[in-house]
C-alpha positions as CSV (number, residue, x, y, z in Angstrom):
1,M,35.9,115.4,27.3
2,S,34.5,113.1,30.0
3,K,34.5,114.5,33.5
4,R,36.2,111.5,35.0
5,E,38.2,110.5,31.9
6,L,41.4,109.8,33.9
7,E,39.7,107.5,36.4
8,G,42.2,104.7,37.2
9,R,45.2,106.7,35.9
10,V,48.1,108.0,38.1
11,A,49.5,111.5,37.5
12,L,52.8,112.8,38.8
13,V,53.0,116.6,39.1
14,T,56.3,118.4,39.9
15,G,55.9,121.7,41.6
16,G,52.5,120.6,42.7
17,G,52.5,122.3,46.1
18,S,51.8,125.8,44.7
19,G,50.8,127.9,41.8
20,Q,50.4,126.3,38.4
21,G,51.5,122.9,39.7
22,R,48.8,123.0,42.4
23,A,46.2,124.0,39.9
24,T,47.3,121.2,37.5
25,A,47.2,118.6,40.2
26,L,43.7,119.6,41.2
27,A,42.5,119.7,37.5
28,L,43.8,116.2,36.9
29,A,42.3,115.0,40.2
30,E,38.9,116.4,39.1
31,M,39.2,114.2,36.0
32,G,39.7,111.1,38.3
33,A,43.4,110.6,38.4
34,D,45.3,109.7,41.6
35,I,47.9,112.3,42.2
36,V,51.5,112.1,43.4
37,F,53.0,115.6,43.7
38,G,56.3,117.0,44.7
39,S,57.6,120.5,45.6
40,F,60.7,121.9,47.1
41,V,59.4,122.3,50.6
42,A,60.4,125.3,52.8
43,G,63.0,124.4,55.3
44,H,65.0,122.1,53.1
45,G,67.1,124.9,51.7
46,T,67.2,128.7,51.2
47,M,66.4,130.7,48.1
48,A,69.3,132.4,46.3
49,P,69.3,136.2,46.1
50,G,67.0,137.3,43.3
51,E,65.4,133.8,42.9
52,S,61.7,133.9,41.9
53,T,59.8,130.8,42.9
54,T,57.7,129.5,45.7
55,Y,58.7,127.0,48.5
56,P,55.5,125.7,50.0
57,S,55.4,124.8,53.7
58,D,54.6,121.4,55.1
59,E,51.2,122.8,56.1
60,E,50.6,124.0,52.5
61,M,51.6,120.6,51.1
62,A,49.1,119.0,53.5
63,Q,46.4,121.4,52.3
64,V,47.0,120.5,48.7
65,K,46.8,116.8,49.5
66,A,43.5,117.4,51.3
67,A,42.1,119.5,48.4
68,I,43.1,116.8,45.9
69,E,41.3,114.1,48.0
70,Q,38.1,116.2,47.9
71,H,37.8,114.9,44.3
72,G,37.5,111.3,45.6
73,V,41.0,110.3,44.5
74,R,44.1,109.2,46.3
75,A,47.0,111.7,46.8
76,H,50.6,111.6,48.0
77,G,52.8,114.7,48.3
78,Q,56.5,115.0,49.4
79,H,59.5,117.2,49.3
80,H,61.2,117.0,45.8
81,D,64.3,118.6,44.6
82,V,64.5,118.3,40.7
83,R,68.3,119.0,40.9
84,S,68.8,115.7,42.7
85,D,68.8,112.4,40.9
86,E,68.1,110.7,44.2
87,S,65.1,112.9,45.0
88,C,63.7,112.5,41.5
89,Q,64.0,108.7,41.7
90,D,62.4,108.8,45.2
91,L,59.3,110.6,43.9
92,V,58.9,108.2,41.0
93,D,59.4,105.2,43.4
94,S,56.7,106.7,45.6
95,A,54.2,106.8,42.7
96,I,54.9,103.2,41.9
97,L,54.9,102.0,45.5
98,N,51.7,103.9,46.5
99,F,49.6,103.7,43.3
100,G,51.3,101.2,41.0
101,G,52.8,103.4,38.2
102,I,52.7,106.6,36.3
103,D,50.4,107.4,33.4
104,V,50.7,111.2,33.3
105,L,53.7,113.4,34.0
106,A,53.2,117.1,34.4
107,N,56.5,119.0,34.7
108,V,55.6,122.3,36.3
109,A,58.5,123.0,38.8
110,G,60.7,125.9,37.8
111,I,62.5,129.1,38.9
112,C,63.5,132.4,37.4
113,M,66.5,134.6,38.2
114,Q,67.4,137.7,36.3
115,G,70.8,138.9,35.2
116,P,72.6,140.3,32.1
117,I,74.6,137.9,29.9
118,S,77.7,140.0,30.5
119,G,78.6,139.5,34.1
120,H,75.8,136.9,34.8
121,D,76.4,135.2,38.1
122,D,77.5,131.6,37.2
123,A,75.8,130.0,40.2
124,A,72.5,131.6,39.3
125,W,72.8,130.6,35.6
126,N,73.6,127.0,36.5
127,K,70.8,126.7,39.0
128,V,68.2,128.0,36.5
129,I,69.4,125.6,33.8
130,D,69.6,122.7,36.2
131,I,66.1,123.1,37.6
132,N,64.2,124.2,34.5
133,L,65.9,122.1,31.8
134,T,67.9,119.3,33.4
135,G,65.3,118.8,36.1
136,T,62.6,118.2,33.4
137,Y,65.0,115.7,31.7
138,R,65.5,113.8,35.0
139,M,61.7,113.3,35.4
140,V,61.0,112.5,31.7
141,K,63.8,110.0,31.7
142,R,62.4,108.1,34.7
143,C,58.7,108.2,33.7
144,L,58.8,107.6,29.9
145,P,59.8,103.9,30.0
146,G,56.8,102.8,32.1
147,M,54.5,104.7,29.7
148,I,56.0,103.0,26.7
149,D,55.6,99.6,28.3
150,K,51.9,100.3,28.9
151,G,51.3,101.7,25.4
152,W,49.7,104.9,26.9
153,G,51.0,108.0,28.5
154,R,50.9,111.8,28.6
155,I,53.8,114.2,29.3
156,V,53.0,117.9,29.7
157,I,55.8,120.3,30.3
158,V,55.1,123.9,31.4
159,A,57.6,126.0,29.5
160,S,57.1,129.7,28.8
161,T,56.6,132.3,26.1
162,A,60.2,133.1,27.0
163,A,61.1,129.9,25.1
164,N,60.4,131.7,21.9
165,V,60.7,135.4,22.8
166,S,63.7,136.9,24.5
167,E,63.9,139.7,27.0
168,P,67.0,141.5,28.4
169,N,68.2,140.2,31.7
170,Y,66.3,136.9,31.3
171,G,69.1,135.0,29.5
172,A,69.2,131.9,31.8
173,Y,65.4,131.7,32.0
174,C,64.9,132.0,28.2
175,A,67.7,129.6,27.5
176,S,66.4,127.0,29.9
177,K,62.8,127.2,28.5
178,A,64.1,127.1,24.9
179,G,66.0,124.0,25.8
180,V,62.8,122.5,27.3
181,L,61.1,122.8,23.9
182,G,64.0,120.9,22.3
183,L,63.7,118.2,24.9
184,M,59.9,118.0,24.4
185,R,60.2,117.5,20.7
186,C,62.7,114.7,20.9
187,T,60.7,113.0,23.6
188,A,57.5,113.3,21.5
189,L,59.2,111.7,18.5
190,E,60.7,108.8,20.5
191,A,57.4,108.2,22.3
192,A,54.9,108.6,19.4
193,P,55.1,105.0,18.2
194,F,54.0,103.8,21.6
195,G,50.8,105.8,22.3
196,V,52.6,108.4,24.4
197,T,52.3,112.1,23.7
198,C,54.5,114.9,24.9
199,N,53.7,118.6,24.6
200,A,54.6,121.9,26.2
201,I,52.5,124.8,27.3
202,N,53.9,128.3,27.0
203,P,52.2,130.6,29.6
204,G,52.4,134.3,29.6
205,F,52.4,136.2,32.9
206,V,50.5,134.0,35.4
207,E,49.5,135.4,38.8
208,T,51.6,133.1,41.0
209,G,54.2,133.4,43.8
210,M,56.9,133.1,41.2
211,V,55.7,136.1,39.2
212,A,55.3,138.0,42.5
213,G,59.1,138.0,42.7
214,D,59.4,139.5,39.2
215,M,56.9,142.2,40.1
216,E,58.9,143.1,43.2
217,A,62.0,143.4,41.0
218,L,60.2,145.5,38.4
219,A,58.8,147.8,41.1
220,R,62.3,148.3,42.6
221,H,63.9,148.9,39.1
222,N,61.3,151.4,38.0
223,N,60.7,153.0,41.4
224,I,57.0,152.2,41.4
225,T,54.6,150.4,43.6
226,I,53.9,146.6,43.4
227,E,50.4,147.4,42.3
228,E,51.7,149.6,39.5
229,A,54.1,146.8,38.5
230,Y,51.2,144.4,38.2
231,A,49.2,146.9,36.2
232,Q,52.1,147.4,33.8
233,S,52.5,143.7,33.2
234,A,48.8,143.2,32.7
235,A,48.7,146.0,30.2
236,V,51.2,144.0,28.0
237,S,48.3,141.6,27.3
238,P,45.6,142.5,24.8
239,M,43.2,141.2,27.5
240,N,44.7,143.7,30.0
241,R,44.9,141.1,32.7
242,M,47.2,138.4,34.1
243,L,46.5,134.7,33.6
244,Q,45.3,132.5,36.5
245,P,46.9,129.2,37.3
246,E,43.7,127.4,36.5
247,E,43.8,128.5,32.9
248,I,47.2,126.7,32.4
249,A,45.9,123.7,34.3
250,A,42.8,123.5,32.0
251,M,45.1,123.2,29.0
252,A,47.3,120.6,30.7
253,A,44.2,118.5,31.6
254,F,42.9,118.6,28.0
255,L,46.3,117.4,26.7
256,C,45.9,114.3,28.9
257,T,42.6,113.3,27.3
258,D,41.9,110.9,24.5
259,A,40.5,113.8,22.5
260,A,44.1,115.1,22.4
261,R,45.7,111.8,21.4
262,G,46.7,113.2,18.0
263,I,48.5,116.3,19.6
264,T,52.1,115.8,20.2
265,M,55.4,117.7,19.8
266,E,53.5,121.0,20.1
267,D,54.3,124.1,22.2
268,I,51.1,125.8,22.8
269,N,50.9,129.4,23.9
270,V,48.4,130.3,26.6
271,A,49.2,134.0,26.7
272,M,46.1,136.0,26.0
273,G,47.5,137.2,22.6
274,S,50.7,138.6,24.1
275,L,54.2,137.5,22.9
276,W,55.9,137.7,26.4
């Protein structure tokens, strides 16, 4: 694929202020795309007990913007709450106002909260579903029409191996990610006649701030150190390591190329041979 194949394109990345979202924004910028990115910025709300995600600071958002611009492209970042219709519309409007439209949508924002099905905290369940599944719907709904009008578009959704493989105490997370795959498939079929593809990536354990919360919970539950928790999780993989955000970003970038124009309605595991 051409190094600057996305020159002149505009990519919108949710969760772009940290982790896999940041890596994806940078990968698309390296290919020449102008980048609009949103993240839930620290100070706009507090994490719920047991919530695993990352809220970047204003300073970290500025650092991501500067890193993107190092690739010779334009960048705009802002606070974004995928639970809010108004916030989602504002991010889309910013992309149109600043750069003229949206050619690529990378849905990376997400959270995880653990809890057993029996006795699950309802507020925690609703938040996970609202962010991971309905938040993705809110963005796809707003970006797809413009892509259809242009006759070209790429939608990449970061799901999880949890979409296909379950684990005790991860009911909300597994359900939300399984729902994302259903949303992806319907979107792909509706978009296919118009030159727009939609695919999902199912990562295994990726070494990000979100996974750090899981590692802390695992360490507490098993009365082990954080280092031992990471080692246990790495040992699940045949490669005996954890994925890096750039590995997920590389797949996302490939799915946005013309070489991948025949790939749609797929959920692609990037999990080093592990199931979870």
